[in-house]
C-alpha positions in Angstrom: 9.1 5.9 29.4 12.3 7.8 28.5 11.1 7.0 25.1 7.9 8.6 25.1 9.4 11.7 27.1 12.3 11.7 24.5 9.6 11.4 21.7 7.6 14.2 22.9 10.6 16.5 23.8 11.9 15.7 20.3 8.4 16.6 18.9 8.0 20.2 20.4 11.6 21.2 19.9 10.8 20.5 15.9 7.6 22.5 16.2 9.2 25.2 18.2 11.5 25.6 15.4 9.3 24.7 12.5 5.8 26.6 13.6 4.3 25.9 10.2 4.6 22.2 10.5 2.4 22.3 13.8 -1.1 22.4 11.6 -2.1 19.4 9.2 -5.2 17.9 7.8 -5.8 14.8 9.9 -6.1 11.6 8.0 -8.8 10.4 5.9 -11.8 7.9 7.7 -14.2 6.7 4.5 -16.9 4.3 5.6 -19.1 2.3 3.3 -22.6 1.2 4.3 -23.5 -2.7 3.9 -27.2 -3.7 3.4 -27.7 -4.3 6.9 -26.6 -0.9 8.7 -23.4 -1.9 9.0 -20.5 0.6 7.8 -16.8 -0.4 7.3 -14.7 2.3 7.8 -10.9 2.4 6.4 -8.2 4.8 6.8 -5.2 5.3 4.6 -2.4 2.9 6.0 -4.9 0.1 6.5 -6.8 1.2 9.7 -10.4 -0.4 9.8 -13.0 -1.3 11.8 -16.8 -2.3 11.3 -19.9 -0.4 13.4 -23.6 -1.6 13.3 -26.8 -0.7 15.0 -28.8 -1.5 17.5 -31.8 -4.0 16.3 -34.5 -1.9 17.7 -33.5 0.4 14.7 -32.9 -2.4 11.6 -29.5 -3.4 12.3 -27.9 -6.4 13.9 -26.5 -4.9 17.4 -23.5 -7.5 16.7 -20.8 -4.8 16.3 -19.8 -1.4 18.2 -22.2 1.6 17.5 -20.7 4.7 16.0 -21.8 6.4 19.4 -19.8 3.7 21.3 -16.8 4.0 18.9 -16.9 8.0 20.1 -16.7 7.2 23.5 -13.9 5.0 23.1 -11.9 7.4 21.3 -12.7 9.9 24.2 -11.6 7.2 26.7 -8.5 5.7 24.9 -7.1 9.0 23.9 -7.5 10.5 27.4 -5.8 7.5 28.7 -3.1 7.9 26.2 -2.8 11.4 26.7 -2.3 10.8 30.5 0.5 8.5 29.8 2.0 11.1 27.8 1.8 13.9 30.3 3.3 11.0 33.2 6.0 10.4 30.9 6.6 14.1 30.7 7.0 14.7 34.5 9.0 11.7 35.0 6.2 10.0 36.9 5.8 6.0 36.3 2.1 4.8 36.2 0.5 1.6 37.2 -3.1 1.4 36.6 -5.0 3.8 34.5 -8.4 3.4 33.5 -11.0 5.7 31.9 -14.5 5.3 31.4 -16.8 7.7 29.1 -20.5 7.7 29.4 -23.0 9.3 27.8 -26.5 10.7 28.2 -28.6 10.4 24.8 -32.2 10.7 23.3 -33.2 8.6 20.8 -35.9 10.8 19.8 -33.0 12.9 17.8 -31.4 10.6 16.1 -35.2 9.1 14.8 -35.9 12.6 13.5 -39.0 12.4 16.3 -38.4 16.0 17.7 -36.8 18.5 15.8 -35.5 20.2 19.3 -33.9 16.8 20.5 -29.9 16.8 19.5 -29.4 13.3 17.5 -26.0 13.2 19.6 -25.5 12.6 23.5 -26.6 15.7 25.4 -24.0 15.3 28.0 -20.7 13.1 28.3 -18.9 12.0 31.4 -14.9 11.0 31.9 -14.2 9.3 35.1 -10.3 8.7 35.4 -8.7 6.4 37.9 -5.0 6.8 38.4 -2.1 5.1 40.1 1.5 5.7 40.1 4.5 6.3 41.9 4.0 10.0 42.7 1.3 11.5 45.7 -2.3 11.8 44.6 -2.1 15.2 44.2 0.5 14.8 41.2 -1.3 11.9 39.5 -4.5 13.8 39.5 -2.8 17.1 38.6 -1.6 14.7 35.3 -5.0 13.5 34.7 -6.2 16.6 34.6 -3.8 17.6 32.0 -4.7 14.5 30.0 -8.0 15.0 29.8 -7.6 18.9 28.8 -5.2 18.0 26.5 -6.9 15.6 24.5 -7.5 16.1 21.1 -10.7 14.0 20.9 -12.2 15.1 24.3 -11.3 18.6 23.3 -13.3 18.1 19.9 -16.2 16.8 21.6 -16.2 19.6 24.5 -16.1 22.5 21.7 -18.3 23.3 18.8 -15.9 22.1 16.1 -17.3 23.2 12.5 -18.7 20.5 10.4 -19.0 21.1 6.8 -21.3 18.4 4.8 -20.7 18.1 0.7 -23.4 15.7 -0.7 -23.1 14.0 -4.3 -25.7 12.0 -6.1 -25.8 10.2 -8.8 
């Protein structure tokens, strides 16, 4: 916990003195589609994953879908930021479990109804937290973690997305 707290305090101190370094371009994710609707995703430092789609739409249904990875990204990010917030407060955590689900309508992704969004209509985040603080403090840490989670924030607000296409 001390290493996390010290690292966060160091980052805050550095950015306080160098505000021009606070904004940056996030690392690139590049997906390459395979013939079977699997997409291999790679990052600049060797990160990688492979997604798949359900067999109902032509995938093999053997790997996580991109939508599941979105929910997994929200869940893992909220859990991680809760850990950071607990360390900042000097609270030792026991169990932290974050569940994320969403409500979707397949008519959107299948192009059946232009009025139906392709992505989730809503998302729910549920946190179970245990630690060496009282329940009110643990709830406050969890709420701060969810509020400061960049992945959760990106889902909650309308992030402008530009799409450039080159063909041939």
